[in-house]
N, C-alpha and C positions, 0 to 999 in steps of 0.2 A: 489703636485702642490699648489700654492697659489691662492686663489680665492677672487674675489671682490663681495661683497653682494649688490644686487640691490633691493630696497624696495620702493613701492609706497603704500600710505594709502588712503582708501576711508572711510570717516567719515560721518555717518548720524547723524544729530543733530535735535532733536525735538524742535520746536519753542514754546515758552511759551505764546501762545495766549489763549484767553478764549474759542474760538470756533475753529472748524476744518477748514481745508484749503478751502473746497468747500461747506460746509454746516454749519448750525447753531448748530449742536450737540456739546455738551460740550467737550472741550479738557482737560479733567481732568484725572489724573492717578488713576487707581484702579476702584472701583465700582463693583457691581455684574455683571457677564457676560451679555453682550448684553443689557446694560441699557444706555450707553453713545452713542446712535446711533440715526440715523434718516432714513427716507425712502431712502435718497441719499446714506448713508453708506451701505445700503443693496442692492443698485442698483435696486430698484423696477422700473418697467416700467414707463416711463414718467418723471422721475426725471432728472433735469439738474444741472450741477455744476455752482457755482458762486464764483469767487475768493474772499477770505477774504482779504480786503485791508491791515489789520494789518500784515498779513503774508508777503506781499510784502515789507512793510516798515521795518520789522525786518530782512528780508532777505537782503535787500540793506544795512541796518546798519551793518550787519555781514560782507558783502562784502567790505564795505569801511574800516572797522576796520582791515581787512586783506590785505589792500592795493590793492584791485582788481580794474579793470576797469569795470564799470557798463555798460552793453550792452543797448543801447537805444531802440533797437527793439528786442523783445524776444517773445517767444511763448511756448505753452505747446504741448506735444505729447503723443500719446498712446503707451505704452510699452506692447505688447501683450504676455501674457503667462497664462497658466491655472493651478490654484492651489486652493484648497478649501477655503483658507483664503482671496482670491481675488474675491469678488462677481461679479464684472463686467466682469471678464475674461481679464482685462487689468488694468494697473496702469497709472494714469496720471502723467507724468514726463516731463523732458525737454531733448531733444536730441541734435540737431545740432545748437540750438540758446539758450545756457544757459544765464542766466541773468548776470553772472559775470565771468570774465576770468583773468588770470595772478594773480598778488599778491603773497604773501608768508609770511613766518614766520621766524624770527630770533631765533635761539635756541643755547643754551649752556648747556652742560652736564658735569657730574663729570669727572675731568681729562682733560677737554678741556679748554684751556686758552682763545681762541678767539671764537666769535660767528660764526655760520654758517647760511647762508640764504637758506631755503628750499622753492623753488617756488611751486606755485599751478598751476594746469592746468585749473580748472574751479570750479564754484559752481553752482548748479542748484536746483530748487524747485521741490518737488514732494509730493505725498500723501503716507502715510504708508499703509501697508496691515493689515489684522486682525491677529489673533493668533490661532494656532492649539494647542490643549491640548490633549495629548495622555494618555490613561488609564495606570495607574501603575500596575493594576491587570492583570497579564499575561493570566488569564482565560477569560478576557473580551477584545476581539480584536476590540476596538472601539476608535475613536478620536472625539473630540468636537471642535467647532469653536466659538471663542469669537470675535465679531466685534467691541468691544469698541475702539480698536486702529485704526481701518480702517478709513482712511481719516485724520489722525493726520498730521499736517503740518511738513514737513522735509526740510532741506537743506542738500545736499550731497556735501561735500568738498573733492575734489580729488587732491592729491599732484602729482607733477612730480616724476618719479622714481629716486629721488636724495638722498634718505636716505640710508646710508651705514652700519648701525648697529642697533641692537635692542636698544642700549642706545640712539641713535639719535631718533629712533621712539618714545621712551618713553618721551624724552624731547620735541619732537614735539607735542605730544598729551597733555602734561601738559601745554605748552605755548598756544596751541589752546583753551584748556578749560578755561584758565585764561582770554584770550581775549574775548571769547564769554560771559563769566560771567560778565566781566567789562562792556560790552555794553548791558547787560541784555536782551539777545535774548533767552537764555535757561539756565536752572539750571545745565545742563550737568551731570545729575545724572545717572551714568551707571547702578546702581542697578534697577532703574525704566525704563531703556531703553531710556533715554533722549539723550544719546550719545552712538552710536554703531560704531564699527570699523571693517573693513575688511582689511587684509594685503595681498598685492601681492608681492611674494618673488621669486627671481631667483638669480642665481650666475653665474659668468663667470670668466675665467682665467684672472689674472692680466694683463692688457695691451690690452685685447681684446675689440673691440669697439661695436660690435653688442650685441643684447640681446638674451639670451637663453630662454628655456621653463620656464614659470612662473606658480606658484601655488597660487591660491587665498585661504586665510584662513578665515573662518567665525566662528561665535559663540565665539567671543572674548569679554567677559563681564567685563574686568578690564584692566587697563594699565599693570598690572603685567602679565596677561594672554597674552597680545600682545607681551611682551618681551619674555616670555617663548616659545610661539608658533613660533616666528621668529627664535629663537636660535635652537629649535628642527628641524624646517624645513630646515635651512641652513645645519645642520649636515646630515640630511637625503639626501639632494641633493648631497652633497659632496660624501657621501657613494655610491650613485647611479653612479656617474661619475667615481669614483675610481674603480668600478666593471665593467666599460665599458657598463653600461646599460643606456637606455634612458627612458623617461616618457612623457606622453602626458600632455598638458595643462589641468588642472583640478581644481575643487573646493574641498577643504578639510574642515573638522570640527576640532576644537580644543577640545580634551577631557581633561578636567581639572582633572579628577580622574586618568587617565592613564598618564597624562602629555605628550601627543603625538598628532600629527595630523593624522586624519583618512580620507581616500578618501570618498567623498560624491557623486560626479557626474562629468562628463566631463564639462569643462568650456564653458558656452554659449558665443557666439559672438554676436555683435550688430545685425547682420542680422537674428539671431534666434528670435529676439523679434519683427520683422516686424514693426518697428516704422513708424508712420505716424502722421501728425498734428492733434491735438485734434479739431474736428469740432464744439464742443459745447462751446468752449472758444475762444474769440477773441484774436488776437495778442496784446501784450502790448507795448506801447510806453512810455518809461521812460524819462522824460524831464530833462534837465540840472538843472532847478530850483528845481525840486523834489529831485534830488540827492544832490544839494547844501544845501537845507533845512535840510536834514538828516545829512549831514556832519557837519553843524554848531552846531548841538545838540549832537554830539559825545562827550563823556567824555574824559578827558586826559587818554591816553592809558598807560598800565603798563610800557612799555619800556621808553616812554618819562618821565613818573613820576619818574621812578628809576633814570634816568640821572639827573633830577632836584633835587632829594633828595641828590645826591652825590655832584653836582656842587654848588647848591644854599644853601643847608642846611648843607653841609659839613659832611654828614653821610658816614660811611664806606660802601663799596659795599655790604657786608653781611647784614647789617642793612637794606639797601635800598631794597634788594631782598626779605627779610622777610616781610617788611612793604607793599610792592606792590604786594605780591603774591595773594592777593584777594582784590577786590575793597572795601569791607566792612572794612577790616583791615586798608587800607590806609585812608579811611574816618574817622575811629575811631582815628587814629594817628593825623590826621590834625585838628580834633576838639579839641583834648587834647592840641596840640601844640599852637593853637590860644589863649589858656589861659596861658599856662606855659611859652611860648616864648623861650624855651630851647629845641632845636631839639634833641641833643644827650641824655640828661637825659630822655626826653619823650620817645625816641626810646627804651632806656633800659627798662623802665617800661612797655611799651607795648609788646615788643618782649619777655622779660624774665618773668615778673610777670603775666601780663594779658594773653598772649598766652600760658604760662605754664599751667595755669588753664584751659583755653579753650581747649587745646589739650588733657589734662589729662581727662577732662570730656566729650570729643567728642561732643562739642556743637559749634555753630557758635558764632562769636564775638558779633553779634547782640543780642544773648541770654544771654550774660554775664551780671551778676547783677550790676556791677560797670560801669556806663557810662563814656564816654571820658571826660566829663566836670569835673567830680570828680577827675579823674587821673590828668588832667591839674592843678587843684587846689592843689593837693598833691605835685606835682613837684614844683609848685610856692612857697609853704610853705618851701620846702627844700632850694630853691634858695634865699629866703628872710631871711634864717637863723632862721626861727621860730622853725623848728624841724631838727634833724639830720637824716642822711640816715637810721640809725638803728631804730630810733623812727618811721620813715616813714613806715617801715615794720610792726610795731605794729599797726599803724593807718590803714594801708591797710587791715590787718586782721579784724579790727573792721568794716571797710567799706564793707567787704564781708558779714557781718552779719546784717547790717542795711542799711538804705537809707540816713543816716546822711552825711553831707558834712564833709570833713577832718578838716575844721576849728573848727566846733562844737565838734568833737571828741577830738581834741587836747585840747580844752578849758575844756570840762567836765571831761576828764581823767587826767588833769594836766600834759600834756606831753610837754609843751613848753620848749624850750632850756633855761637853766639857764645862765643868763649873769651877775649875781652878782659877781663881781671880788673878793670881800672879801670871799664869801662863797666858790668859786672855789679855791682860794688860800689856804684856810684851808685844803681842800681835797688834793690838790697837795702836800702840805707840809707833810701831814699824809702818803700819798702814797710813797713819796720819801724816807721816813725813812725805808720803807720795800723793797726798790728797789736798795739797795747798789750795788748788783752784776751788774745790768743793767747800773747803773751810771758809775761804773768802766769800763765796756765794752765800753760805749760811749766815755769815756775819752781816751780809747786806740784805738779809730778810728773805732769802729764797729757801723755803722749807723743804723743797725736793732734794736739796743737796745732802741732807742727812741720810736719805735712802741710799745714795751712792756710796757714802762712807761705810754705812752698816753693811751694804752688799759686798764691799771689798773685804771687810773683816770676815764675813761669813764664808766668802770664797776661800780666803786664806786658811780658815779652820775646817774647810770642806763641809761646812754646814753643821758642825758638831758643837759650836759654841752656843750658849744660851742667849737668844736674841735680846732678852730683857736686860741681862747683865751687860751685853755689848752696848746697847742703847745708853744705859746709865753711865757707863765709863766714857763713852764718846762725848756725851753732853757735859759731863763734868770737866772735860778737857777743852772743849771748843766754846763753851759758854752758851748763853741763851740766844735764841733766834734774833737776828737783827741787832746784835750788840754794837755794831759800828754806828748805827743810826741813833742809838740812845745817848 
């Protein structure tokens, strides 16, 4: 039987504010256990939450970037459950009045020619819980609690169950991460828990309209893990149905060592949490002016930027995708372009030379030693005919080792293109005496022979001769292509 895969993703994103959502405790990753806390984080008697205004601003910014409708009347609720890392015995979240609804993400993945729009259900704000740390020593049956993460500001982005494969899910998460980093609401670092994902997976026979029993998968700490867990779970459910067995709605954990999903508990429903409005926080009224102010300050988003690069700058789609994959890369490219005024050559240098080193060394482009202004000047030197493309590679190597501008490197190293026609002609004549075979091939109509002759001249001049002058001189001396046949 052929099945259709139904996937919905719940993504928790940690906002990069200085303090936590309802207290002044630092919102900084790491630190010794229980040092980034306040009396509110520990739920000591008499403490009351106060909403961090920057949390609301960043949450709305994320919602607008994702094309959501911002709810003008929203409130917080208590989600009640008991666990050692939740000191209050409840989590402050949002239930029936989330601050953002609808919206969605356009995705495209390998092998897919057209984009697909994956709609969102909602985005809501909430606080994070603490962290349980279990002893690795089997002889010590003990667990510890670290409340550093308690109260960290989160937004939970919930997609509609419109994702149909693990490849789609992977592409969705990549695009979501790119968008959130563009608007600078989170670093989306999965290793530090800034972005966490739960996947809801079910399958149904092709053509069937209703939904069957779903499984929620947790403990997904990388995009690769999300893809692997979905693929495993789909095959597990197919096998269950093939054997005529049923299963209950449940929560599973992904075991990265065993590469399988493991049952954790039965899936909670909303009534299990006994939601009710948070009495210690007033309802929020988000005005049109507040929303418009944030919208006006949004940067150009990656999809729009990519289209502009293709239509206005004339870049190939691949170049545009690479250059807009991160906001910092796009900014680097645009700064270099403002000096070079040559989109394609600047694109080639950024995506091939600069990103080649950045990716090899696993650093961000902001950490790269050669700034965009120097790359722009290097491309400009090539365009003005001051240096050849080959010499530019030599200059770039020097730029990696120093803070000197390319102009000064060219000057001090004597790398300027030679334009002395007499000097170049002497070299051309000398080379032609050794290239009789190539000259014969050219005369017989083999156009590749010219490249061999030009290459020999450029080698003789150590790449410093103007290739245009070299070509003109050689053609003047060896005649037109296929002259023997004419």
